C-alpha positions in Angstrom: 225.6 -1.5 -29.6 222.0 -0.4 -29.4 221.0 3.2 -30.1 219.2 3.5 -26.6 219.4 2.2 -23.3 217.5 2.4 -20.1 220.7 2.1 -18.0 222.7 5.1 -16.8 226.2 4.8 -15.1 227.1 7.8 -12.9 230.5 8.4 -11.2 230.4 11.9 -9.7 228.1 14.7 -8.7 224.8 12.8 -9.8 225.7 10.3 -6.9 225.2 13.2 -4.5 221.5 13.3 -3.2 222.2 16.7 -1.9 222.7 17.7 -5.6 219.2 18.5 -6.9 220.0 16.7 -10.2 221.2 13.7 -8.1 218.0 13.7 -6.2 216.0 14.0 -9.5 217.9 10.8 -10.8 217.2 8.8 -7.5 213.6 10.0 -7.6 213.1 8.9 -11.2 215.1 5.7 -11.5 215.9 2.6 -9.7 219.4 1.7 -8.4 220.7 -1.3 -10.3 224.1 -2.0 -8.7 227.7 -0.9 -8.7 229.7 -1.0 -12.0 232.9 0.1 -13.6 234.2 0.8 -17.0 237.7 0.9 -18.5 238.8 4.6 -18.2 240.4 7.2 -16.1 238.9 9.7 -13.7 240.1 13.2 -13.2 239.4 16.1 -10.7 238.1 18.9 -13.0 237.4 21.3 -10.2 234.2 21.1 -8.4 233.3 17.8 -10.2 235.0 14.8 -11.9 235.5 14.1 -15.5 236.0 10.6 -16.9 237.5 9.4 -20.2 237.9 5.9 -21.6 241.2 4.1 -21.6 242.7 1.1 -23.0 245.3 0.9 -20.2 245.0 -2.2 -18.3 243.7 -2.1 -14.7 242.4 1.6 -15.1 238.7 1.8 -14.1 236.0 4.4 -13.4 233.7 3.1 -10.6 230.2 4.2 -10.1 226.6 3.3 -9.9 224.2 2.1 -12.4 220.6 3.2 -12.5 217.5 2.0 -14.5 215.8 5.1 -15.7 211.9 5.0 -15.5 211.6 7.3 -18.6 215.0 7.5 -20.4 214.1 10.2 -22.8 212.8 12.6 -20.2 215.5 11.8 -17.7 218.3 12.2 -20.3 217.0 15.5 -21.5 217.2 17.0 -17.9 220.6 15.5 -17.3 221.9 16.6 -20.7 221.0 20.1 -19.7 222.7 19.6 -16.3 225.9 18.2 -18.0 225.8 21.0 -20.8 225.4 18.3 -23.5 223.5 19.0 -26.7 223.0 21.3 -29.6 221.7 24.0 -27.5 224.8 24.2 -25.4 228.1 25.8 -26.4 230.3 23.6 -28.7 232.3 21.7 -28.3 230.4 20.3 -25.3 232.3 19.8 -22.1 230.6 16.5 -21.6 229.4 14.1 -24.2 226.9 11.3 -23.7 227.8 8.0 -25.0 226.9 4.3 -24.7 229.7 2.2 -23.0 230.0 -1.4 -21.9 230.0 -1.3 -18.1 230.9 -4.3 -16.1 228.7 -5.3 -13.2 229.5 -8.5 -11.5 230.3 -11.0 -14.2 228.0 -9.2 -16.7 228.3 -6.2 -19.1 225.6 -3.6 -19.6 225.5 -1.0 -22.3 225.0 2.1 -20.2 224.8 5.9 -21.0 227.8 7.5 -19.5 228.8 11.2 -19.5 232.5 11.6 -20.5 234.7 14.6 -20.3 235.3 16.0 -23.8 238.4 18.3 -23.2 242.2 17.5 -22.7 242.9 16.2 -19.2 246.8 16.8 -19.0 246.4 19.8 -16.6 244.0 18.0 -14.1 244.7 15.6 -11.3 244.2 11.9 -11.9 242.0 10.2 -9.3 244.0 6.9 -9.3 241.3 5.0 -7.3 238.8 5.7 -10.1 236.4 6.6 -7.2 235.3 10.3 -6.9 234.1 10.2 -3.5 237.2 8.4 -2.2 239.6 11.0 -3.7 
């Protein structure tokens, strides 16, 4: 998998244009399409958290964006997600490259994954945050 990607997969609050970071993403990228990755989605509180999974038929659904300036956009979003050296460790979210399915293709996209245990949180079985 490459070290960088211009694609970002989002599944939660960054889809909300009423969220200033969601609006920032929309204004600095181009919507590419709907996608999914093999994982599970949890209701963490005021936001969702996704983890990867090897269980069959477990998916996290969201949108793929092509970022105009990935380095700048990811820096802003890393701060929003609390990811990076300047944030408390371990970070609540980590940013990783994952294969995301879109149609019959797969794209390597940046995804923010939840980095703590999920046993005490409600699983969003549909894999869709806004349909919970």
